[in-house]
matplotlib code that plots the C-alpha trace (Angstrom):
import matplotlib.pyplot as plt

x = [13.3, 16.3, 17.2, 18.0, 18.3, 19.2, 19.8, 22.3, 24.7, 24.7, 25.3, 23.4, 21.8, 23.2, 20.5, 17.6, 19.5, 20.1, 16.5, 15.4, 17.7, 16.5, 12.8, 13.6, 15.4, 13.1, 9.7, 9.4, 10.9, 9.6, 10.7, 11.1, 11.6, 12.3, 9.9, 11.8, 15.1, 17.4, 18.1, 16.2, 15.9, 14.4, 14.9, 13.5, 13.1, 11.7, 10.9, 9.8, 6.8, 6.4, 3.9, 4.1, 6.6, 6.1, 8.1, 8.3, 9.6, 9.9, 10.6, 10.8, 8.5, 8.6, 6.7, 6.6, 5.5, 5.3, 4.9, 3.7, 7.4, 8.4, 5.6, 6.9, 10.4, 9.2, 5.9, 5.8, 2.0, 1.5, -0.7, 0.4, -1.6, -0.2, -1.0, 0.2, 1.4, 2.0, 1.7, -0.5, -0.3, -1.9, -2.4, -3.6, -4.2, -6.8, -8.4, -9.0, -7.3, -7.4, -5.8, -5.0, -3.8, -3.3, -6.3, -6.8, -5.3, -5.1, -4.6, -2.1, -1.5, 1.9, 0.3, -1.1, 0.6, 0.3, 1.5, 1.7, 2.9, 3.8, 5.6, 5.9, 5.9, 4.0, 3.8, 3.5, 2.3, 3.0, 1.9, 1.2, -2.2, -2.5, -2.6, -5.9, -9.1, -10.7, -10.6, -8.2, -11.1, -13.0, -9.9, -9.3, -12.5, -10.7, -7.4, -6.7, -9.8, -9.5, -10.5, -10.9, -8.3, -9.7, -12.6, -13.8, -11.7, -9.5, -8.4, -7.5, -5.2, -3.8, -3.1, -1.5, 0.9, 1.8, 2.4, 4.6, 6.7, 7.0, 7.6, 9.7, 12.6, 10.3, 9.7, 11.6, 12.2, 9.5, 7.0, 7.4, 5.4, 2.5, 2.5, 2.5, -0.5, -2.4, -1.5, -2.7, -6.0, -6.6, -5.9, -8.3, -10.9, -10.6, -10.9, -13.7, -15.6, -15.5, -16.4, -19.2, -17.7, -16.9, -18.2, -15.4, -12.9, -12.1, -13.6, -10.2, -9.1, -12.4, -11.8, -8.3, -9.6, -12.4, -9.9, -7.8, -10.9, -11.9, -8.4, -8.1, -11.6, -10.4, -7.3, -9.3, -11.8, -9.5, -10.3, -14.0, -15.0, -18.1, -16.1, -17.4, -17.5, -21.2, -20.6, -17.6, -19.7, -22.6, -20.3, -19.1, -22.5, -21.4, -22.6, -20.7, -20.0, -18.5, -16.3, -14.9, -14.3, -12.5, -10.1, -9.6, -8.6, -5.8, -4.8, -6.3, -9.2, -11.3, -11.4, -7.8, -6.8, -8.6, -7.2, -3.6, -3.7, -5.2, -2.6, 0.2, -1.0, -1.1, 2.4, 3.7, 2.2, 3.4, 6.9, 6.7, 8.7, 6.4, 3.4, 5.2, 2.8, -0.4, -2.2, -2.1, -5.9, -6.2, -4.0, -6.0, -9.3, -7.8, -7.6, -10.9, -10.3, -12.7, -12.1, -8.5, -8.7, -9.6, -6.7, -4.1, -5.2, -5.0, -1.7, -0.1, -1.4, 0.1, 3.5, 4.1, 4.4, 2.0, 1.5, 3.1, 6.2, 6.5, 6.4, 9.0, 11.3, 10.7, 11.2, 13.5, 15.8, 17.2, 17.9, 19.8, 21.8, 22.8, 23.8, 26.0, 27.8, 28.5]
y = [-0.7, -2.9, -5.7, -8.6, -11.3, -11.5, -14.7, -13.0, -13.1, -16.9, -19.7, -23.0, -24.6, -22.0, -19.5, -21.7, -22.4, -18.7, -17.8, -20.4, -18.8, -15.3, -16.4, -18.0, -14.8, -12.2, -14.0, -17.5, -21.0, -22.6, -25.3, -24.5, -26.5, -25.2, -26.6, -26.2, -28.0, -27.0, -23.4, -20.7, -17.1, -14.3, -11.3, -10.1, -6.5, -5.5, -2.5, -2.1, 0.3, 0.4, -2.4, -4.1, -5.4, -4.9, -7.0, -7.2, -10.3, -12.1, -15.8, -18.5, -21.5, -22.6, -24.6, -23.5, -25.5, -24.7, -27.8, -28.5, -29.1, -25.7, -24.1, -25.8, -24.5, -20.9, -19.3, -15.4, -15.6, -13.3, -12.9, -12.3, -10.7, -11.8, -9.6, -11.1, -8.6, -11.2, -14.9, -17.5, -18.2, -21.4, -21.4, -24.2, -23.8, -24.6, -27.2, -24.5, -23.9, -20.9, -19.9, -16.2, -13.8, -10.1, -8.0, -10.4, -11.0, -13.9, -14.2, -16.7, -17.5, -18.4, -20.7, -23.2, -25.5, -24.4, -25.3, -23.1, -23.0, -19.6, -17.9, -14.2, -11.3, -10.4, -7.9, -9.3, -7.5, -9.1, -8.1, -9.7, -11.2, -9.6, -6.1, -6.8, -5.7, -8.9, -12.3, -14.9, -17.4, -15.1, -14.2, -18.0, -18.0, -15.9, -17.9, -19.1, -17.4, -15.4, -11.8, -9.0, -6.3, -4.5, -2.8, -1.3, -1.5, -4.3, -2.0, 0.7, -1.8, -2.8, 0.8, 1.5, -1.4, -0.4, 3.2, 2.5, 0.0, 2.1, 5.4, 4.1, 6.5, 9.5, 8.7, 9.7, 7.6, 9.6, 8.6, 4.9, 4.3, 6.5, 4.5, 1.3, 2.5, 3.3, -0.2, -1.9, 0.1, -0.9, -4.5, -4.5, -2.8, -5.4, -8.3, -6.8, -6.0, -9.6, -10.9, -8.3, -7.2, -3.5, -2.5, -4.5, -2.0, 0.9, 4.3, 6.0, 3.2, 3.5, 7.3, 6.8, 4.3, 6.6, 9.4, 7.1, 6.1, 9.7, 10.9, 8.0, 8.9, 12.5, 11.3, 9.1, 11.9, 15.0, 15.3, 15.5, 19.2, 18.3, 17.0, 18.8, 18.5, 17.6, 14.9, 13.4, 13.3, 11.6, 9.0, 8.0, 8.3, 11.0, 14.5, 17.5, 18.6, 15.1, 15.3, 18.7, 17.5, 14.4, 16.6, 19.0, 16.1, 15.5, 19.2, 19.5, 21.2, 19.4, 22.2, 23.1, 19.5, 19.2, 22.5, 21.6, 18.2, 19.5, 22.2, 19.7, 17.4, 20.3, 21.5, 17.9, 17.7, 21.2, 20.1, 16.8, 16.9, 14.2, 16.6, 19.8, 20.0, 19.5, 22.9, 24.4, 24.7, 20.9, 20.1, 22.4, 20.8, 17.3, 18.1, 19.8, 23.4, 24.2, 27.9, 28.8, 32.1, 30.4, 28.0, 30.7, 32.7, 29.7, 28.5, 31.9, 32.2, 28.8, 29.0, 32.7, 32.2, 31.9, 28.4, 29.4, 30.8, 27.7, 25.5, 27.6, 27.4, 23.7, 22.6, 25.1, 26.1, 22.6, 22.2, 25.6, 24.5, 21.3, 23.2, 25.6, 22.8, 21.0]
z = [2.5, 3.0, 0.6, 2.9, 0.1, -3.5, -5.3, -7.6, -4.6, -4.5, -6.8, -7.5, -4.5, -2.1, -3.1, -1.8, 1.5, 1.9, 1.2, 3.8, 6.4, 5.5, 5.9, 9.3, 10.5, 9.1, 9.2, 10.7, 10.2, 7.0, 4.6, 0.9, -2.3, -5.7, -8.2, -11.4, -10.6, -7.8, -8.8, -7.1, -8.2, -6.1, -3.9, -0.5, 0.7, 4.1, 6.3, 9.8, 10.4, 14.2, 15.0, 11.6, 9.1, 5.4, 2.9, -0.9, -2.5, -5.8, -6.4, -9.0, -8.7, -5.1, -2.5, 1.1, 4.2, 7.9, 10.0, 13.5, 14.4, 13.0, 15.1, 18.3, 17.5, 17.0, 16.9, 16.8, 17.1, 14.2, 11.2, 7.6, 4.9, 1.5, -1.5, -4.8, -7.3, -10.1, -10.6, -8.9, -5.2, -3.9, -0.1, 2.1, 5.9, 8.5, 6.2, 3.6, 0.2, -2.1, -5.4, -5.0, -7.7, -8.3, -7.0, -4.1, -0.7, 1.7, 5.5, 7.1, 10.7, 12.1, 14.7, 12.3, 9.7, 6.1, 2.6, -0.5, -4.0, -5.6, -8.4, -9.1, -6.7, -3.6, -0.7, 2.8, 5.9, 9.2, 12.7, 16.1, 16.4, 19.9, 18.3, 16.5, 18.3, 17.2, 18.9, 17.5, 17.3, 15.0, 12.9, 12.3, 10.3, 7.6, 7.4, 3.9, 2.5, -0.7, 0.0, -2.6, -2.8, -5.9, -4.3, -1.0, 2.1, 0.6, -2.2, 0.4, 2.1, -1.2, -2.2, 1.2, 0.8, -2.8, -1.7, 1.3, -0.6, -3.8, -2.0, 0.9, 0.2, 0.8, 4.5, 7.6, 10.7, 12.5, 9.8, 10.3, 13.5, 12.1, 8.9, 10.9, 12.9, 9.7, 8.2, 11.4, 11.3, 7.7, 8.4, 11.3, 9.2, 6.4, 8.7, 10.7, 7.5, 6.4, 9.8, 10.1, 13.4, 12.6, 16.0, 17.7, 16.2, 18.6, 17.7, 17.2, 14.8, 12.9, 12.6, 11.3, 8.8, 7.7, 7.2, 5.0, 3.0, 2.5, 1.4, -1.0, -2.4, -2.9, -4.7, -7.1, -7.9, -8.1, -11.8, -11.2, -11.3, -9.3, -6.4, -3.3, 0.5, 0.3, -2.2, -0.3, 2.9, 1.2, -0.4, 3.0, 4.8, 7.2, 7.8, 6.4, 10.0, 10.8, 7.7, 8.7, 12.3, 10.9, 8.9, 11.7, 14.0, 11.5, 11.2, 7.8, 5.9, 3.3, 0.7, 1.2, 0.8, -2.5, -3.8, -2.8, -4.3, -7.6, -7.9, -7.1, -9.9, -12.3, -11.2, -11.8, -15.2, -16.3, -15.4, -17.3, -20.6, -22.0, -21.7, -23.0, -25.9, -23.9, -23.5, -20.0, -20.1, -20.8, -17.9, -15.7, -16.8, -16.3, -12.6, -12.1, -13.2, -16.0, -16.1, -17.1, -15.2, -12.0, -12.4, -13.2, -10.2, -7.8, -9.2, -8.9, -5.3, -4.4, -6.2, -6.7, -10.5, -13.4, -14.9, -18.3, -16.5, -14.3, -17.3, -19.0, -15.9, -15.4, -19.0, -20.7, -17.9, -17.2, -21.0, -20.9, -17.9, -19.7, -22.8, -20.8, -19.0, -22.3]

ax = plt.figure().add_subplot(projection="3d")
ax.plot(x, y, z, "-o")
ax.set_aspect("equal")
plt.show()
């Protein structure tokens, strides 16, 4: 992500004017007013993911308004999904008002006037309304409605936005369009779910969303030794054959994916200095390996080293290298 604004680089009233200009350039024309005096504090990061733009921002108490005049000046005809990460966010648009906080999300349209009050941090996802496989008239029904982001498909979108913003340094330029497609699929799935119009979403988009749901489910249940292909299929109301085909379409294998992720979590924990006193068998059990012999065999096969030797190399060797340099 690129930081396009930081109030630390400005003094006094200049910060609010600079924030206004940044929002006009990067998002859309709006009017801002600092609630607590004339001094504004905040920052603004953004990244482009193919068809969508994702932004992270923080701000002191501020009111925002977009008027009919602003819309006539410039309307990108886009939708914004706002996900508060801290602080209250009051939104009013389309004759609706909602007080939204962490664990929730709200939809805004650039084509209608709105007002808001907010303080804290939020992640914003913006994309052209024309890219949605849903009619604009139907989507209008959800504008300024408080939607859950702590369960179901809403949580999947929340987790996606948290991951792409927190891990942005791990991605290559080639990853960006694919990540954007995933984000757009998830946004469409969330809105279609609340409109009860899931069948309006194209089959390929539904398949990508299902894959994202399944992989998220696997990550959440890696520590369950009873996690199985049959259980995963049942939890998502699909057949085992359909589940295998879903993973094959993404060049993956269900069982191999579970095994690789479990071993990677174990490898990470074995190399964590904070967990140096945690028994290896306890780490293995934490990630679904109840039999130490099975874990040792799988770990050695994956990394060409026994777990105890890996821990020694990861924890003791760096210390030895620091000592020799000193």
